[in-house]
C-alpha positions as CSV (number, residue, x, y, z in Angstrom):
1,M,-0.9,17.0,-7.0
2,Q,1.3,13.9,-7.0
3,L,1.9,11.8,-3.9
4,S,4.5,9.2,-3.0
5,V,3.8,6.7,-0.2
6,E,6.0,4.1,1.4
7,I,3.9,1.5,3.3
8,S,4.7,-1.5,5.3
9,K,2.1,-4.0,6.5
10,Y,2.5,-6.2,9.5
11,P,-0.4,-8.6,10.0
12,L,-0.5,-9.9,13.6
13,H,-0.8,-13.5,12.4
14,S,1.6,-16.4,12.2
15,D,1.0,-17.0,8.5
16,Y,1.5,-13.3,7.5
17,I,2.9,-13.7,3.9
18,P,-0.5,-14.3,2.1
19,F,-2.0,-11.3,3.8
20,I,0.8,-9.0,2.6
21,K,0.8,-10.5,-1.0
22,A,-3.0,-10.0,-1.3
23,F,-2.7,-6.4,-0.3
24,I,0.1,-5.8,-2.8
25,E,-1.8,-7.6,-5.6
26,R,-4.9,-5.4,-4.9
27,L,-2.7,-2.3,-5.1
28,N,-1.3,-3.5,-8.4
29,S,-4.8,-4.0,-9.8
30,H,-5.0,-0.1,-10.2
31,P,-3.1,0.6,-13.5
32,E,-3.1,4.3,-12.9
33,L,-0.8,3.8,-9.8
34,K,2.8,3.0,-9.9
35,V,3.6,0.3,-7.3
36,L,7.1,-0.8,-6.5
37,T,7.7,-3.6,-3.9
38,N,10.9,-4.6,-2.2
39,T,11.7,-6.8,0.8
40,M,11.1,-4.0,3.3
41,S,8.1,-2.0,2.0
42,T,5.8,-1.1,-0.9
43,Q,6.0,2.3,-2.6
44,V,2.9,3.8,-4.2
45,F,3.0,6.8,-6.6
46,G,0.2,8.6,-8.3
47,E,-2.3,11.4,-8.1
48,Y,-3.0,12.4,-4.5
49,D,-6.8,11.8,-4.4
50,L,-6.5,8.5,-6.1
51,V,-3.7,7.2,-4.0
52,M,-5.5,8.1,-0.8
53,S,-8.8,6.6,-2.0
54,V,-7.1,3.3,-2.9
55,L,-5.2,3.1,0.3
56,Q,-8.3,3.9,2.4
57,E,-10.2,1.2,0.6
58,E,-7.5,-1.5,0.7
59,M,-6.5,-0.8,4.3
60,K,-10.1,-1.0,5.5
61,R,-10.6,-4.2,3.5
62,S,-7.4,-5.7,5.1
63,F,-8.7,-4.9,8.6
64,A,-12.1,-6.4,7.8
65,E,-10.7,-9.6,6.2
66,F,-7.7,-10.3,8.4
67,G,-8.2,-8.6,11.7
68,K,-5.4,-6.9,13.6
69,I,-2.8,-5.4,11.3
70,V,-0.2,-2.7,11.7
71,F,0.4,-0.3,8.8
72,V,3.4,2.0,8.9
73,C,3.3,4.7,6.2
74,K,5.3,7.7,5.0
75,F,3.6,10.3,2.8
76,I,5.7,12.6,0.7
77,S,4.3,15.2,-1.7
78,G,5.4,14.9,-5.3
79,D,6.3,11.9,-7.4
80,L,9.6,10.5,-6.0
81,S,9.5,7.3,-8.1
82,P,12.8,6.1,-9.5
83,Q,13.4,7.2,-13.1
C-alpha cells in the first residue's frame, strides 16, 4: 500500500531553521522515499510501512535532540505525488 504524508515541523526554539533543515535532510537520506519540500510543508510518498517507520524514527530523534517540537501531519492513502 502506498502512502502520502504532508508534514510541517514547528520547533519551539528561536533558531528554528536548522532544526527543520536537519529533519528534511534525514528524510531525503532514504532514496526509496519521494520527498518534496516547499515553504509551507514537506510531502513524503512511498510504501506505507517504510514511510511510517522513517517518520517514527525521525520524529523521535527530533524530540530527543531538539526538545519541544510540534508536528502537524496529514496522512492520505495512495501515492498522490505530482507527476
